[in-house]
N, C-alpha and C positions, 0 to 999 in steps of 0.2 A: 380563477379557475377552480374546478371542484377537485376534491382529493378522491381518487378512485379506490374501490375496495376489490381486492383480488379474490378470485374463486379458487377452487382446487385445480382448475386448468393451468397448464404451465405456459403462461403468457403474461405480458406487461403492457400497459398502454403506452402510446407514443411518449417518449421522454420530453418532447417539446410541449407537452401539455401539463408539465409540472407547474405548481403554484409559484408565486413570486420568489419565495424563499427556497425553492427547490424541491419541496415535498411533492411527490407524484402519487403515491398510493400506500395503502394500508393492508396488512394481513398476509396471507400466503404462509410460507414455510421457509426453512433454511436448508432445504435439500441441496445436494451438489448440483443436480441439474438446474435448479431454479437460480442458485447463485451464479452459475456460469452464464446462464441466459441473461441475468440481470447485468453483469459486468460487460458482456458483449453488446448489450443494449445502452450502455452508458449510465447504468443505474446501480446504486449501491445501498445496502441496508445500514441504518444508523438509528438506534434507539437506546433508551436507558431502562434500568430496572423499573418494572411496574408499568411500563409503556407498551402499547401494542407494537407489533413489527412495522416499522416505517421504512419506505423506500424513497430514495432521493435522486435527483438529477439536477444539480445547481447550474446556474447561468450567471456570471461566467464560470469556467472550470479552471482550476489551477493545475498546471502541468510543468513538468521539467523535462527538457529535451536532453537526452544522454550526450554528454560532451560539453554541456553548457553549465555544469555545476561550478559555482564560484567557491574556491577554497582559500582560506586565509593562509598567510605565511606561517604562522605558528602551527596550523594543522598540517600543512605540507612537511614541516620539520618533524612532527610526531610520526608521520607516515614514513618518511625517509629513514628515521631512526628506529623504526619498528617498535615504538612504545606499546603498541597493541598487537595482539594476534587475531586475525581474522578467519572465520569459517563461514561456511554456508550450509544450511540444512543439517546442522549437526545437533542443534538444541532448540527445535522449533517450539516445543512445549514450554521450555523455560522462557523463551522470548515473549510468547503471547501472554503468558501469566504475568511476566514482569510488566508488560505494557498495561495490563489491567490493574495489577497490584500497586504500583507507584501512585497512579491517580487516586485509588481508594485510600491509600495511606495518608495522602495529602488532603483528604476530606472532599475530594472532587467526584462528580458523577463520571461513570464510564459506560460507554456503549458496549464494551466487552463483557457482557453478562455471560453466564454459564452456557446458555444455548449458542451464543456466537462463538465461544472458545471451542465448543464441541464441533461446530459447523466447520470452522477454518482448520481445525485439527484433521478433520476427515479430508478436506481439500488437500491438505498437505500429504496425507497418506495416499491420496490419489494422484499426486505428482503436480498439482497445479499451484499450490501455495508454497512459498519459499521463504526462508529466513536468513537473515544476515547476522552473525554473532561476532561481537567484539569482546576480547578477553584481555584481562590484565592480571598477571601474577597468578594465572590458572583460574580466576574468578570471572563470572560474566559481568562485563562492565556496561554493556549497552548493546543495542540491537534494533532490527526492524523486521517486518514481515509483510507479504502481500502476495498478489496473484500474478501469474505469467500466463497470458493468453496471446497467441500469435506474436506480434512484434511490440506488445505493450506490457508494461508491468503497472499493475494496479495497487499502488501503495495503500496500506491500511493503518499501520501505527508504528511508532518507534518509542524507545525509552532509552534513558541514560542514567548510570549511577556514578559515573566518573567523567569529568570534564572532557568534552570533545569526542566521547565514545560513540554517541548516536551520529554525530557528524561524520566520524570515520566510517560508520556502517553506510551512510548515504554515499560517501565517496567510494566505497568499495563496490556498492551496487551500481553506481554510475559507471565506474570503470569496467565492470563486468558486462553491463549492457551495451557499452560502446563496442567492446569485443564482439558481442553477438549481433551488432548492427540493429538494435532495437530503435523503434520510432519515438517512443515517449514514456514517461513515468507519470502516471495519473496521481496527482497529490490531493485530488477531490475539492477541498475548500481552502479559501486563501487564508495564509497566516504570514505575519510579518517576517517570522523566522525563515520560512522557506522562500519568501520573496528575496530576502537578503542573500540567499545562497543560489540565486539565479532562476528560480521558478517564475513562471509568468501566467497571467490570466489570458485565456482565450474564449471567444464566444462559444456557447454549447454546440451551435451547428457546425462550427469548425472542429470541435472535439469529436463530434459524432462522425463527421466525414473522415477524419484521420483514423479513428479506430476501425471504421467500416473497412477501410482499405488495409490497414495493418493486420487485422484479424483474419485475412485471407491466408496469411502464413501459417505454417504448421506450428502447433503448440509445442514448446520445449519443456516437456515434463520432467520433473526431478528424478532423482536428487541433483542439485547444482554443486559445483566445486569451485571455490575461488582459487585462482592460479597465481595471486599476487599482482602487485602494481607494476612489476618489472621496471622499476625506476621512475615511474610516473604516478602521479596522483589523479 
């Protein structure tokens, strides 16, 4: 399959035309309107420093259905004993910079280049992007962020500084989305870590059909507030 080049027009090619590795097109911009159109089309940006802007729609797609997260006994114990304090949309800037910074500190490439950070920060200010923060002793210990559109949460990245902090963030997000009757959490690409926690691979066609239906719901634009597990993880 060819890789398409985007023009200034606000449009994307059919995601089913993506290359074998999921790469669909190149170019365009990171405006709010283009990013929202991308996610609604089952497409997301992912590129590194000194690379052009790349857009992807992999097949299969990794998703987590709210309510199907697998939580270990040790993590449930930490949640019950309130080892961490959990908030939402209270420190988006810190979360996204930590997601990028930890990888850079470890000598790894990150797709969270400055342009991406600015773009998702604008999405947060517009009420579409949300963060989950996990605190320990007043310090940010872990977290995650992503986009909420219709009944879907499109996960972008997570980080941890303290054992189980990022897992606690995911557990809090899962619990929150169950309460909101969301349809799925998009995890984008497969990882053993997320598979072990209950994520599953589904064909791209199934993913696209699911989000097309789910995105007919109204967007729950921020800020979000975590009301606690209420005795459940």
